[in-house]
N, CA, C and O atoms as CSV, one atom per row, in Angstrom:
chain,resi,resn,atom,element,x,y,z
A,1,MET,N,N,0.843,-1.186,-0.001
A,1,MET,CA,C,-0.002,0.003,0.002
A,1,MET,C,C,0.894,1.243,-0.002
A,1,MET,O,O,1.919,1.288,0.680
A,2,ASN,N,N,0.495,2.231,-0.770
A,2,ASN,CA,C,1.239,3.490,-0.784
A,2,ASN,C,C,0.657,4.461,0.243
A,2,ASN,O,O,-0.328,4.159,0.918
A,3,ASP,N,N,1.278,5.618,0.343
A,3,ASP,CA,C,0.849,6.599,1.344
A,3,ASP,C,C,-0.566,7.121,1.087
A,3,ASP,O,O,-1.313,7.375,2.031
A,4,MET,N,N,-0.934,7.279,-0.177
A,4,MET,CA,C,-2.298,7.748,-0.492
A,4,MET,C,C,-3.344,6.727,-0.051
A,4,MET,O,O,-4.394,7.093,0.476
A,5,ASP,N,N,-3.052,5.444,-0.270
A,5,ASP,CA,C,-3.985,4.402,0.162
A,5,ASP,C,C,-4.090,4.361,1.677
A,5,ASP,O,O,-5.180,4.185,2.222
A,6,ARG,N,N,-2.985,4.519,2.347
A,6,ARG,CA,C,-3.009,4.532,3.818
A,6,ARG,C,C,-3.787,5.738,4.335
A,6,ARG,O,O,-4.520,5.638,5.319
A,7,ALA,N,N,-3.625,6.872,3.669
A,7,ALA,CA,C,-4.385,8.071,4.067
A,7,ALA,C,C,-5.883,7.853,3.855
A,7,ALA,O,O,-6.696,8.253,4.687
A,8,LEU,N,N,-6.241,7.221,2.743
A,8,LEU,CA,C,-7.647,6.926,2.471
A,8,LEU,C,C,-8.212,5.961,3.520
A,8,LEU,O,O,-9.345,6.126,3.972
A,9,CYS,N,N,-7.430,4.969,3.898
A,9,CYS,CA,C,-7.861,4.023,4.937
A,9,CYS,C,C,-8.046,4.737,6.272
A,9,CYS,O,O,-9.018,4.492,6.986
A,10,SER,N,N,-7.116,5.611,6.600
A,10,SER,CA,C,-7.204,6.348,7.862
A,10,SER,C,C,-8.425,7.262,7.878
A,10,SER,O,O,-9.151,7.317,8.870
A,11,ALA,N,N,-8.648,7.976,6.779
A,11,ALA,CA,C,-9.803,8.871,6.697
A,11,ALA,C,C,-11.115,8.088,6.761
A,11,ALA,O,O,-12.078,8.529,7.389
A,12,THR,N,N,-11.146,6.941,6.116
A,12,THR,CA,C,-12.356,6.107,6.150
A,12,THR,C,C,-12.609,5.588,7.567
A,12,THR,O,O,-13.750,5.567,8.028
A,13,ALA,N,N,-11.559,5.176,8.246
A,13,ALA,CA,C,-11.702,4.712,9.631
A,13,ALA,C,C,-12.252,5.829,10.503
A,13,ALA,O,O,-13.138,5.591,11.323
A,14,ARG,N,N,-11.746,7.031,10.341
A,14,ARG,CA,C,-12.240,8.168,11.136
A,14,ARG,C,C,-13.696,8.473,10.813
A,14,ARG,O,O,-14.481,8.782,11.709
A,15,LEU,N,N,-14.058,8.389,9.539
A,15,LEU,CA,C,-15.450,8.627,9.147
A,15,LEU,C,C,-16.373,7.614,9.812
A,15,LEU,O,O,-17.430,7.978,10.327
A,16,LEU,N,N,-15.981,6.359,9.803
A,16,LEU,CA,C,-16.805,5.327,10.416
A,16,LEU,C,C,-16.863,5.486,11.932
A,16,LEU,O,O,-17.893,5.213,12.548
A,17,GLN,N,N,-15.756,5.927,12.532
A,17,GLN,CA,C,-15.743,6.150,13.973
A,17,GLN,C,C,-16.603,7.345,14.364
A,17,GLN,O,O,-17.141,7.380,15.471
A,18,ALA,N,N,-16.740,8.319,13.476
A,18,ALA,CA,C,-17.561,9.499,13.765
A,18,ALA,C,C,-19.043,9.148,13.868
A,18,ALA,O,O,-19.849,9.950,14.341
A,19,ASN,N,N,-19.383,7.974,13.434
A,19,ASN,CA,C,-20.774,7.524,13.486
A,19,ASN,C,C,-21.208,7.106,14.882
A,19,ASN,O,O,-22.358,6.711,15.071
A,20,ARG,N,N,-20.332,7.182,15.845
A,20,ARG,CA,C,-20.650,6.735,17.206
A,20,ARG,C,C,-21.875,7.441,17.781
A,20,ARG,O,O,-22.655,6.835,18.516
A,21,ILE,N,N,-22.042,8.712,17.451
A,21,ILE,CA,C,-23.191,9.453,17.973
A,21,ILE,C,C,-24.490,8.821,17.509
A,21,ILE,O,O,-25.408,8.625,18.306
A,22,ALA,N,N,-24.573,8.501,16.229
A,22,ALA,CA,C,-25.770,7.853,15.699
A,22,ALA,C,C,-25.935,6.453,16.287
A,22,ALA,O,O,-27.055,6.001,16.523
A,23,THR,N,N,-24.827,5.778,16.519
A,23,THR,CA,C,-24.874,4.439,17.110
A,23,THR,C,C,-25.442,4.490,18.524
A,23,THR,O,O,-26.298,3.680,18.883
A,24,VAL,N,N,-24.973,5.427,19.314
A,24,VAL,CA,C,-25.475,5.571,20.681
A,24,VAL,C,C,-26.951,5.981,20.660
A,24,VAL,O,O,-27.741,5.492,21.467
A,25,TRP,N,N,-27.316,6.860,19.756
A,25,TRP,CA,C,-28.704,7.302,19.639
A,25,TRP,C,C,-29.611,6.125,19.277
A,25,TRP,O,O,-30.678,5.968,19.871
A,26,GLY,N,N,-29.208,5.307,18.326
A,26,GLY,CA,C,-30.005,4.146,17.939
A,26,GLY,C,C,-30.163,3.162,19.082
A,26,GLY,O,O,-31.249,2.623,19.292
A,27,LEU,N,N,-29.092,2.924,19.821
A,27,LEU,CA,C,-29.169,2.018,20.974
A,27,LEU,C,C,-30.090,2.589,22.045
A,27,LEU,O,O,-30.892,1.863,22.632
A,28,ALA,N,N,-29.978,3.879,22.295
A,28,ALA,CA,C,-30.831,4.520,23.304
A,28,ALA,C,C,-32.303,4.418,22.928
A,28,ALA,O,O,-33.141,4.138,23.786
A,29,LEU,N,N,-32.627,4.639,21.665
A,29,LEU,CA,C,-34.011,4.524,21.222
A,29,LEU,C,C,-34.530,3.096,21.405
A,29,LEU,O,O,-35.669,2.896,21.828
A,30,SER,N,N,-33.701,2.118,21.089
A,30,SER,CA,C,-34.107,0.719,21.258
A,30,SER,C,C,-34.363,0.392,22.724
A,30,SER,O,O,-35.377,-0.220,23.059
A,31,VAL,N,N,-33.453,0.795,23.590
A,31,VAL,CA,C,-33.589,0.511,25.019
A,31,VAL,C,C,-34.824,1.205,25.576
A,31,VAL,O,O,-35.583,0.603,26.336
A,32,LEU,N,N,-35.031,2.465,25.206
A,32,LEU,CA,C,-36.213,3.191,25.682
A,32,LEU,C,C,-37.508,2.548,25.200
A,32,LEU,O,O,-38.466,2.421,25.962
A,33,ALA,N,N,-37.533,2.143,23.932
A,33,ALA,CA,C,-38.742,1.522,23.394
A,33,ALA,C,C,-39.048,0.212,24.110
A,33,ALA,O,O,-40.202,-0.068,24.433
A,34,ILE,N,N,-38.018,-0.588,24.355
A,34,ILE,CA,C,-38.226,-1.856,25.067
A,34,ILE,C,C,-38.671,-1.591,26.500
A,34,ILE,O,O,-39.537,-2.293,27.024
A,35,ALA,N,N,-38.089,-0.591,27.128
A,35,ALA,CA,C,-38.474,-0.255,28.507
A,35,ALA,C,C,-39.922,0.222,28.568
A,35,ALA,O,O,-40.667,-0.174,29.465
A,36,VAL,N,N,-40.323,1.062,27.631
A,36,VAL,CA,C,-41.707,1.540,27.613
A,36,VAL,C,C,-42.666,0.373,27.403
A,36,VAL,O,O,-43.697,0.283,28.069
A,37,LEU,N,N,-42.326,-0.510,26.486
A,37,LEU,CA,C,-43.196,-1.669,26.244
A,37,LEU,C,C,-43.257,-2.587,27.465
A,37,LEU,O,O,-44.317,-3.115,27.799
A,38,ALA,N,N,-42.129,-2.771,28.119
A,38,ALA,CA,C,-42.104,-3.657,29.279
A,38,ALA,C,C,-42.859,-3.069,30.468
A,38,ALA,O,O,-43.516,-3.796,31.214
A,39,LEU,N,N,-42.764,-1.767,30.640
A,39,LEU,CA,C,-43.362,-1.141,31.825
A,39,LEU,C,C,-44.805,-0.718,31.630
A,39,LEU,O,O,-45.598,-0.771,32.570
A,40,THR,N,N,-45.157,-0.299,30.421
A,40,THR,CA,C,-46.518,0.235,30.208
A,40,THR,C,C,-47.205,-0.382,29.003
A,40,THR,O,O,-48.183,0.174,28.503
A,41,GLY,N,N,-46.723,-1.496,28.536
A,41,GLY,CA,C,-47.230,-2.092,27.307
A,41,GLY,C,C,-48.721,-2.334,27.271
A,41,GLY,O,O,-49.357,-2.114,26.240
A,42,ARG,N,N,-49.291,-2.782,28.374
A,42,ARG,CA,C,-50.727,-3.105,28.381
A,42,ARG,C,C,-51.607,-1.875,28.390
A,42,ARG,O,O,-52.760,-1.938,27.961
A,43,SER,N,N,-51.095,-0.768,28.865
A,43,SER,CA,C,-51.923,0.443,28.933
A,43,SER,C,C,-51.737,1.344,27.707
A,43,SER,O,O,-52.416,2.364,27.588
A,44,LEU,N,N,-50.846,0.988,26.813
A,44,LEU,CA,C,-50.605,1.799,25.623
A,44,LEU,C,C,-51.676,1.544,24.564
A,44,LEU,O,O,-52.171,0.425,24.438
A,45,PRO,N,N,-52.032,2.575,23.808
A,45,PRO,CA,C,-52.888,2.337,22.647
A,45,PRO,C,C,-52.159,1.441,21.641
A,45,PRO,O,O,-50.929,1.385,21.626
A,46,LEU,N,N,-52.909,0.759,20.824
A,46,LEU,CA,C,-52.326,-0.200,19.881
A,46,LEU,C,C,-51.304,0.445,18.960
A,46,LEU,O,O,-50.220,-0.101,18.756
A,47,LEU,N,N,-51.641,1.605,18.400
A,47,LEU,CA,C,-50.732,2.258,17.473
A,47,LEU,C,C,-49.415,2.640,18.144
A,47,LEU,O,O,-48.344,2.502,17.552
A,48,SER,N,N,-49.502,3.111,19.364
A,48,SER,CA,C,-48.307,3.474,20.107
A,48,SER,C,C,-47.466,2.242,20.429
A,48,SER,O,O,-46.243,2.279,20.296
A,49,ALA,N,N,-48.099,1.166,20.844
A,49,ALA,CA,C,-47.382,-0.074,21.140
A,49,ALA,C,C,-46.716,-0.628,19.886
A,49,ALA,O,O,-45.587,-1.116,19.940
A,50,LEU,N,N,-47.412,-0.553,18.767
A,50,LEU,CA,C,-46.827,-1.000,17.500
A,50,LEU,C,C,-45.622,-0.128,17.129
A,50,LEU,O,O,-44.616,-0.628,16.624
A,51,GLY,N,N,-45.735,1.162,17.382
A,51,GLY,CA,C,-44.624,2.071,17.081
A,51,GLY,C,C,-43.389,1.747,17.909
A,51,GLY,O,O,-42.279,1.690,17.379
A,52,PHE,N,N,-43.581,1.534,19.216
A,52,PHE,CA,C,-42.449,1.186,20.077
A,52,PHE,C,C,-41.875,-0.187,19.688
A,52,PHE,O,O,-40.662,-0.393,19.713
A,53,GLY,N,N,-42.766,-1.115,19.331
A,53,GLY,CA,C,-42.303,-2.422,18.881
A,53,GLY,C,C,-41.486,-2.323,17.597
A,53,GLY,O,O,-40.478,-3.013,17.438
A,54,ALA,N,N,-41.926,-1.464,16.686
A,54,ALA,CA,C,-41.189,-1.273,15.433
A,54,ALA,C,C,-39.816,-0.645,15.707
A,54,ALA,O,O,-38.834,-0.999,15.056
A,55,VAL,N,N,-39.745,0.279,16.659
A,55,VAL,CA,C,-38.462,0.870,17.034
A,55,VAL,C,C,-37.506,-0.227,17.501
A,55,VAL,O,O,-36.333,-0.248,17.128
A,56,ALA,N,N,-38.027,-1.133,18.320
A,56,ALA,CA,C,-37.186,-2.221,18.837
A,56,ALA,C,C,-36.756,-3.160,17.707
A,56,ALA,O,O,-35.606,-3.600,17.681
A,57,LEU,N,N,-37.646,-3.466,16.788
A,57,LEU,CA,C,-37.306,-4.350,15.670
A,57,LEU,C,C,-36.282,-3.720,14.736
A,57,LEU,O,O,-35.330,-4.379,14.319
A,58,VAL,N,N,-36.474,-2.450,14.407
A,58,VAL,CA,C,-35.483,-1.751,13.585
A,58,VAL,C,C,-34.169,-1.662,14.344
A,58,VAL,O,O,-33.095,-1.620,13.744
A,59,GLY,N,N,-34.264,-1.634,15.668
A,59,GLY,CA,C,-33.063,-1.601,16.494
A,59,GLY,C,C,-32.190,-2.834,16.323
A,59,GLY,O,O,-30.971,-2.745,16.466
A,60,VAL,N,N,-32.782,-3.975,16.023
A,60,VAL,CA,C,-31.998,-5.179,15.756
A,60,VAL,C,C,-31.140,-4.974,14.506
A,60,VAL,O,O,-29.951,-5.293,14.504
A,61,LEU,N,N,-31.744,-4.447,13.457
A,61,LEU,CA,C,-31.000,-4.124,12.235
A,61,LEU,C,C,-29.942,-3.057,12.515
A,61,LEU,O,O,-28.812,-3.153,12.036
A,62,GLU,N,N,-30.313,-2.056,13.283
A,62,GLU,CA,C,-29.368,-0.976,13.613
A,62,GLU,C,C,-28.161,-1.519,14.360
A,62,GLU,O,O,-27.034,-1.105,14.088
A,63,ARG,N,N,-28.373,-2.440,15.297
A,63,ARG,CA,C,-27.268,-3.034,16.057
A,63,ARG,C,C,-26.328,-3.817,15.139
A,63,ARG,O,O,-25.109,-3.759,15.302
A,64,TYR,N,N,-26.894,-4.549,14.172
A,64,TYR,CA,C,-26.056,-5.288,13.220
A,64,TYR,C,C,-25.211,-4.319,12.396
A,64,TYR,O,O,-24.007,-4.515,12.230
A,65,LEU,N,N,-25.858,-3.274,11.885
A,65,LEU,CA,C,-25.127,-2.302,11.067
A,65,LEU,C,C,-24.069,-1.584,11.901
A,65,LEU,O,O,-22.976,-1.316,11.402
A,66,ALA,N,N,-24.368,-1.272,13.148
A,66,ALA,CA,C,-23.395,-0.630,14.030
A,66,ALA,C,C,-22.200,-1.550,14.274
A,66,ALA,O,O,-21.056,-1.095,14.289
A,67,PHE,N,N,-22.464,-2.839,14.465
A,67,PHE,CA,C,-21.373,-3.810,14.622
A,67,PHE,C,C,-20.488,-3.838,13.380
A,67,PHE,O,O,-19.261,-3.811,13.478
A,68,ARG,N,N,-21.122,-3.891,12.216
A,68,ARG,CA,C,-20.347,-3.931,10.964
A,68,ARG,C,C,-19.504,-2.673,10.797
A,68,ARG,O,O,-18.354,-2.752,10.365
A,69,LEU,N,N,-20.064,-1.517,11.134
A,69,LEU,CA,C,-19.307,-0.268,11.020
A,69,LEU,C,C,-18.120,-0.253,11.974
A,69,LEU,O,O,-17.031,0.193,11.613
A,70,TYR,N,N,-18.330,-0.736,13.177
A,70,TYR,CA,C,-17.243,-0.800,14.162
A,70,TYR,C,C,-16.149,-1.750,13.670
A,70,TYR,O,O,-14.962,-1.436,13.759
A,71,PHE,N,N,-16.546,-2.890,13.160
A,71,PHE,CA,C,-15.593,-3.867,12.637
A,71,PHE,C,C,-14.818,-3.299,11.454
A,71,PHE,O,O,-13.593,-3.413,11.398
A,72,ASP,N,N,-15.530,-2.686,10.507
A,72,ASP,CA,C,-14.868,-2.109,9.336
A,72,ASP,C,C,-13.942,-0.963,9.711
A,72,ASP,O,O,-12.873,-0.810,9.121
A,73,ALA,N,N,-14.347,-0.155,10.690
A,73,ALA,CA,C,-13.477,0.948,11.129
A,73,ALA,C,C,-12.157,0.401,11.655
A,73,ALA,O,O,-11.095,0.959,11.378
A,74,GLY,N,N,-12.222,-0.680,12.406
A,74,GLY,CA,C,-11.007,-1.300,12.915
A,74,GLY,C,C,-10.134,-1.852,11.796
A,74,GLY,O,O,-8.910,-1.731,11.844
A,75,LEU,N,N,-10.752,-2.454,10.796
A,75,LEU,CA,C,-9.981,-2.977,9.676
A,75,LEU,C,C,-9.292,-1.854,8.903
A,75,LEU,O,O,-8.120,-1.974,8.544
A,76,PHE,N,N,-10.015,-0.770,8.647
A,76,PHE,CA,C,-9.400,0.355,7.937
A,76,PHE,C,C,-8.281,0.979,8.771
A,76,PHE,O,O,-7.257,1.395,8.229
A,77,LYS,N,N,-8.474,1.042,10.068
A,77,LYS,CA,C,-7.434,1.568,10.951
A,77,LYS,C,C,-6.183,0.684,10.889
A,77,LYS,O,O,-5.060,1.184,10.826
A,78,ASP,N,N,-6.393,-0.625,10.907
A,78,ASP,CA,C,-5.272,-1.554,10.831
A,78,ASP,C,C,-4.570,-1.497,9.471
A,78,ASP,O,O,-3.349,-1.631,9.395
A,79,LEU,N,N,-5.337,-1.299,8.411
A,79,LEU,CA,C,-4.720,-1.132,7.093
A,79,LEU,C,C,-3.885,0.138,7.041
A,79,LEU,O,O,-2.783,0.147,6.491
A,80,ALA,N,N,-4.418,1.211,7.617
A,80,ALA,CA,C,-3.697,2.485,7.610
A,80,ALA,C,C,-2.429,2.415,8.452
A,80,ALA,O,O,-1.406,2.991,8.082
A,81,GLY,N,N,-2.489,1.722,9.569
A,81,GLY,CA,C,-1.351,1.649,10.471
A,81,GLY,C,C,-0.333,0.589,10.111
A,81,GLY,O,O,0.747,0.541,10.700
A,82,GLY,N,N,-0.661,-0.259,9.154
A,82,GLY,CA,C,0.279,-1.293,8.745
A,82,GLY,C,C,0.148,-2.598,9.498
A,82,GLY,O,O,0.918,-3.524,9.238
A,83,ALA,N,N,-0.797,-2.713,10.424
A,83,ALA,CA,C,-1.010,-3.990,11.126
A,83,ALA,C,C,-1.493,-5.070,10.160
A,83,ALA,O,O,-1.214,-6.253,10.351
A,84,ILE,N,N,-2.212,-4.657,9.130
A,84,ILE,CA,C,-2.563,-5.536,8.019
A,84,ILE,C,C,-1.784,-5.021,6.826
A,84,ILE,O,O,-1.993,-3.891,6.386
A,85,ALA,N,N,-0.892,-5.839,6.303
A,85,ALA,CA,C,0.080,-5.368,5.309
A,85,ALA,C,C,-0.534,-5.075,3.938
A,85,ALA,O,O,-0.124,-4.128,3.267
A,86,SER,N,N,-1.499,-5.868,3.525
A,86,SER,CA,C,-2.043,-5.683,2.176
A,86,SER,C,C,-3.504,-6.112,2.127
A,86,SER,O,O,-4.016,-6.751,3.046
A,87,LEU,N,N,-4.157,-5.745,1.034
A,87,LEU,CA,C,-5.553,-6.121,0.860
A,87,LEU,C,C,-5.694,-7.628,0.673
A,87,LEU,O,O,-6.688,-8.215,1.101
A,88,SER,N,N,-4.725,-8.248,0.049
A,88,SER,CA,C,-4.803,-9.701,-0.132
A,88,SER,C,C,-4.661,-10.413,1.226
A,88,SER,O,O,-5.303,-11.437,1.461
A,89,ASP,N,N,-3.823,-9.868,2.111
A,89,ASP,CA,C,-3.724,-10.447,3.471
A,89,ASP,C,C,-5.049,-10.297,4.212
A,89,ASP,O,O,-5.484,-11.213,4.910
A,90,LEU,N,N,-5.680,-9.152,4.057
A,90,LEU,CA,C,-6.986,-8.938,4.694
A,90,LEU,C,C,-8.011,-9.924,4.143
A,90,LEU,O,O,-8.756,-10.534,4.909
A,91,ASP,N,N,-8.054,-10.085,2.825
A,91,ASP,CA,C,-9.006,-11.026,2.230
A,91,ASP,C,C,-8.748,-12.450,2.699
A,91,ASP,O,O,-9.689,-13.200,2.958
A,92,SER,N,N,-7.484,-12.827,2.808
A,92,SER,CA,C,-7.140,-14.171,3.292
A,92,SER,C,C,-7.631,-14.375,4.726
A,92,SER,O,O,-8.194,-15.420,5.052
A,93,ALA,N,N,-7.416,-13.385,5.569
A,93,ALA,CA,C,-7.872,-13.487,6.956
A,93,ALA,C,C,-9.394,-13.567,7.030
A,93,ALA,O,O,-9.937,-14.363,7.797
A,94,LEU,N,N,-10.081,-12.751,6.241
A,94,LEU,CA,C,-11.553,-12.774,6.231
A,94,LEU,C,C,-12.075,-14.103,5.696
A,94,LEU,O,O,-13.095,-14.602,6.171
A,95,GLN,N,N,-11.390,-14.678,4.719
A,95,GLN,CA,C,-11.787,-15.990,4.198
A,95,GLN,C,C,-11.611,-17.066,5.264
A,95,GLN,O,O,-12.470,-17.934,5.416
A,96,ARG,N,N,-10.512,-17.014,5.995
A,96,ARG,CA,C,-10.260,-18.014,7.043
A,96,ARG,C,C,-11.291,-17.907,8.170
A,96,ARG,O,O,-11.622,-18.907,8.808
A,97,LEU,N,N,-11.796,-16.698,8.413
A,97,LEU,CA,C,-12.831,-16.507,9.417
A,97,LEU,C,C,-14.227,-16.853,8.903
A,97,LEU,O,O,-15.185,-16.903,9.674
A,98,GLY,N,N,-14.333,-17.088,7.606
A,98,GLY,CA,C,-15.621,-17.388,7.007
A,98,GLY,C,C,-16.461,-16.149,6.740
A,98,GLY,O,O,-17.679,-16.246,6.585
A,99,LEU,N,N,-15.828,-14.997,6.686
A,99,LEU,CA,C,-16.546,-13.736,6.482
A,99,LEU,C,C,-16.499,-13.247,5.037
A,99,LEU,O,O,-17.128,-12.249,4.686
A,100,ARG,N,N,-15.744,-13.967,4.202
A,100,ARG,CA,C,-15.622,-13.589,2.800
A,100,ARG,C,C,-15.467,-14.866,1.993
A,100,ARG,O,O,-14.704,-15.753,2.376
A,101,PRO,N,N,-16.186,-14.972,0.873
A,101,PRO,CA,C,-16.034,-16.165,0.038
A,101,PRO,C,C,-14.667,-16.176,-0.645
A,101,PRO,O,O,-14.074,-15.121,-0.870
A,102,ALA,N,N,-14.182,-17.341,-0.967
A,102,ALA,CA,C,-12.890,-17.466,-1.640
A,102,ALA,C,C,-13.021,-16.969,-3.076
A,102,ALA,O,O,-13.834,-17.475,-3.850
A,103,THR,N,N,-12.220,-15.987,-3.415
A,103,THR,CA,C,-12.169,-15.453,-4.771
A,103,THR,C,C,-10.712,-15.346,-5.177
A,103,THR,O,O,-9.818,-15.378,-4.331
A,104,GLY,N,N,-10.480,-15.222,-6.451
A,104,GLY,CA,C,-9.114,-15.173,-6.948
A,104,GLY,C,C,-8.410,-13.856,-6.689
A,104,GLY,O,O,-7.209,-13.836,-6.421
A,105,GLN,N,N,-9.140,-12.760,-6.766
A,105,GLN,CA,C,-8.519,-11.450,-6.644
A,105,GLN,C,C,-8.973,-10.741,-5.381
A,105,GLN,O,O,-10.105,-10.918,-4.930
A,106,PRO,N,N,-8.075,-9.929,-4.808
A,106,PRO,CA,C,-8.517,-9.111,-3.667
A,106,PRO,C,C,-9.444,-7.995,-4.158
A,106,PRO,O,O,-9.325,-7.524,-5.289
A,107,ARG,N,N,-10.346,-7.595,-3.307
A,107,ARG,CA,C,-11.273,-6.502,-3.612
A,107,ARG,C,C,-10.506,-5.192,-3.587
A,107,ARG,O,O,-9.672,-4.980,-2.706
A,108,ALA,N,N,-10.777,-4.313,-4.540
A,108,ALA,CA,C,-10.066,-3.040,-4.642
A,108,ALA,C,C,-10.387,-2.136,-3.448
A,108,ALA,O,O,-11.480,-2.200,-2.886
A,109,LEU,N,N,-9.436,-1.307,-3.074
A,109,LEU,CA,C,-9.616,-0.408,-1.933
A,109,LEU,C,C,-10.771,0.555,-2.158
A,109,LEU,O,O,-11.551,0.812,-1.241
A,110,ASP,N,N,-10.887,1.086,-3.357
A,110,ASP,CA,C,-11.990,2.023,-3.640
A,110,ASP,C,C,-13.355,1.355,-3.466
A,110,ASP,O,O,-14.304,1.986,-3.001
A,111,ASP,N,N,-13.449,0.075,-3.841
A,111,ASP,CA,C,-14.703,-0.660,-3.643
A,111,ASP,C,C,-14.997,-0.850,-2.158
A,111,ASP,O,O,-16.148,-0.777,-1.728
A,112,ARG,N,N,-13.951,-1.093,-1.384
A,112,ARG,CA,C,-14.124,-1.258,0.058
A,112,ARG,C,C,-14.601,0.036,0.706
A,112,ARG,O,O,-15.488,0.020,1.559
A,113,VAL,N,N,-14.011,1.153,0.299
A,113,VAL,CA,C,-14.397,2.450,0.840
A,113,VAL,C,C,-15.845,2.763,0.446
A,113,VAL,O,O,-16.626,3.238,1.270
A,114,ALA,N,N,-16.195,2.498,-0.800
A,114,ALA,CA,C,-17.572,2.738,-1.247
A,114,ALA,C,C,-18.551,1.866,-0.478
A,114,ALA,O,O,-19.639,2.317,-0.118
A,115,GLY,N,N,-18.171,0.618,-0.223
A,115,GLY,CA,C,-19.032,-0.274,0.569
A,115,GLY,C,C,-19.205,0.214,1.998
A,115,GLY,O,O,-20.293,0.128,2.567
A,116,ALA,N,N,-18.123,0.728,2.574
A,116,ALA,CA,C,-18.206,1.249,3.950
A,116,ALA,C,C,-19.099,2.482,4.006
A,116,ALA,O,O,-19.871,2.649,4.950
A,117,ARG,N,N,-18.995,3.340,3.006
A,117,ARG,CA,C,-19.861,4.529,2.968
A,117,ARG,C,C,-21.314,4.141,2.769
A,117,ARG,O,O,-22.210,4.761,3.341
A,118,GLN,N,N,-21.554,3.112,1.955
A,118,GLN,CA,C,-22.916,2.637,1.750
A,118,GLN,C,C,-23.482,2.067,3.057
A,118,GLN,O,O,-24.644,2.299,3.391
A,119,LEU,N,N,-22.664,1.335,3.776
A,119,LEU,CA,C,-23.070,0.805,5.074
A,119,LEU,C,C,-23.383,1.937,6.058
A,119,LEU,O,O,-24.336,1.854,6.833
A,120,LEU,N,N,-22.577,2.978,6.016
A,120,LEU,CA,C,-22.798,4.149,6.859
A,120,LEU,C,C,-24.153,4.791,6.536
A,120,LEU,O,O,-24.897,5.179,7.437
A,121,GLY,N,N,-24.454,4.895,5.263
A,121,GLY,CA,C,-25.742,5.451,4.855
A,121,GLY,C,C,-26.923,4.600,5.292
A,121,GLY,O,O,-27.954,5.125,5.713
A,122,ARG,N,N,-26.771,3.280,5.192
A,122,ARG,CA,C,-27.835,2.373,5.642
A,122,ARG,C,C,-28.060,2.495,7.141
A,122,ARG,O,O,-29.195,2.460,7.617
A,123,HIS,N,N,-26.965,2.638,7.876
A,123,HIS,CA,C,-27.109,2.810,9.321
A,123,HIS,C,C,-27.841,4.111,9.637
A,123,HIS,O,O,-28.701,4.143,10.517
A,124,ALA,N,N,-27.506,5.170,8.929
A,124,ALA,CA,C,-28.173,6.453,9.138
A,124,ALA,C,C,-29.668,6.341,8.838
A,124,ALA,O,O,-30.485,6.927,9.548
A,125,ILE,N,N,-30.029,5.604,7.807
A,125,ILE,CA,C,-31.439,5.408,7.476
A,125,ILE,C,C,-32.143,4.625,8.583
A,125,ILE,O,O,-33.269,4.948,8.962
A,126,ALA,N,N,-31.476,3.601,9.093
A,126,ALA,CA,C,-32.087,2.802,10.180
A,126,ALA,C,C,-32.328,3.666,11.414
A,126,ALA,O,O,-33.390,3.577,12.030
A,127,VAL,N,N,-31.352,4.506,11.786
A,127,VAL,CA,C,-31.509,5.369,12.958
A,127,VAL,C,C,-32.585,6.424,12.702
A,127,VAL,O,O,-33.348,6.760,13.608
A,128,ALA,N,N,-32.653,6.946,11.484
A,128,ALA,CA,C,-33.701,7.912,11.147
A,128,ALA,C,C,-35.091,7.270,11.235
A,128,ALA,O,O,-36.036,7.886,11.727
A,129,CYS,N,N,-35.204,6.035,10.755
A,129,CYS,CA,C,-36.480,5.317,10.865
A,129,CYS,C,C,-36.853,5.091,12.329
A,129,CYS,O,O,-38.006,5.273,12.720
A,130,GLN,N,N,-35.873,4.695,13.128
A,130,GLN,CA,C,-36.131,4.523,14.562
A,130,GLN,C,C,-36.623,5.823,15.174
A,130,GLN,O,O,-37.588,5.831,15.938
A,131,SER,N,N,-35.961,6.920,14.839
A,131,SER,CA,C,-36.329,8.223,15.407
A,131,SER,C,C,-37.742,8.600,15.022
A,131,SER,O,O,-38.519,9.047,15.866
A,132,GLY,N,N,-38.085,8.424,13.754
A,132,GLY,CA,C,-39.431,8.749,13.292
A,132,GLY,C,C,-40.490,7.872,13.936
A,132,GLY,O,O,-41.546,8.358,14.340
A,133,LEU,N,N,-40.209,6.590,14.031
A,133,LEU,CA,C,-41.157,5.677,14.670
A,133,LEU,C,C,-41.316,5.968,16.155
A,133,LEU,O,O,-42.417,5.871,16.698
A,134,PHE,N,N,-40.231,6.320,16.800
A,134,PHE,CA,C,-40.292,6.654,18.228
A,134,PHE,C,C,-41.141,7.910,18.431
A,134,PHE,O,O,-41.968,7.965,19.340
A,135,LEU,N,N,-40.934,8.904,17.589
A,135,LEU,CA,C,-41.723,10.134,17.665
A,135,LEU,C,C,-43.198,9.844,17.409
A,135,LEU,O,O,-44.067,10.365,18.108
A,136,LEU,N,N,-43.479,9.020,16.417
A,136,LEU,CA,C,-44.860,8.630,16.126
A,136,LEU,C,C,-45.483,7.917,17.331
A,136,LEU,O,O,-46.627,8.183,17.702
A,137,ALA,N,N,-44.720,7.019,17.927
A,137,ALA,CA,C,-45.236,6.298,19.086
A,137,ALA,C,C,-45.511,7.243,20.249
A,137,ALA,O,O,-46.504,7.087,20.961
A,138,LEU,N,N,-44.636,8.217,20.439
A,138,LEU,CA,C,-44.868,9.199,21.510
A,138,LEU,C,C,-46.098,10.057,21.237
A,138,LEU,O,O,-46.886,10.329,22.143
A,139,LEU,N,N,-46.257,10.477,20.006
A,139,LEU,CA,C,-47.393,11.336,19.650
A,139,LEU,C,C,-48.726,10.618,19.724
A,139,LEU,O,O,-49.761,11.249,19.937
A,140,THR,N,N,-48.713,9.316,19.553
A,140,THR,CA,C,-49.978,8.571,19.577
A,140,THR,C,C,-50.269,7.938,20.934
A,140,THR,O,O,-51.232,7.183,21.069
A,141,GLN,N,N,-49.460,8.232,21.923
A,141,GLN,CA,C,-49.676,7.637,23.253
A,141,GLN,C,C,-51.007,8.040,23.874
A,141,GLN,O,O,-51.646,7.229,24.544
A,142,ASP,N,N,-51.427,9.263,23.665
A,142,ASP,CA,C,-52.628,9.742,24.327
A,142,ASP,C,C,-53.902,9.477,23.510
A,142,ASP,O,O,-55.007,9.734,23.986
A,143,LEU,N,N,-53.750,8.970,22.296
A,143,LEU,CA,C,-54.924,8.666,21.478
A,143,LEU,C,C,-55.559,7.361,21.928
A,143,LEU,O,O,-54.868,6.358,22.107
A,144,ARG,N,N,-56.845,7.372,22.108
A,144,ARG,CA,C,-57.562,6.142,22.515
A,144,ARG,C,C,-58.830,5.992,21.725
A,144,ARG,O,O,-59.568,5.026,21.919
């Protein structure tokens, strides 16, 4: 890897790490929704209960995406720092872990960065959906 590739890996790692705020927000919404359902579930109107339930369900997807972002941030950090020497070494390690199918060529760095950014966008959409559903559930609490 050259210096430009290492800089790109470092910048990508920082971008993925900056997502922590959204990650904490998504987790908080999930925990609050589960707590509301557990504590007041029977007294909630149906629409409100469905809204809190949907927040919790989307939270499962959000947790998976947050895990993937955390994992990818670490990989990009290791690529930038030289702990992982090359993309082919990374692909070999991922194949041995069963996280990547065996292919002949390593995946290009630009494709990896684009995939990480796409994952970041999907996580943002999941957290936005959670936020909207949580707000909807709060607004419909008093409707009977």
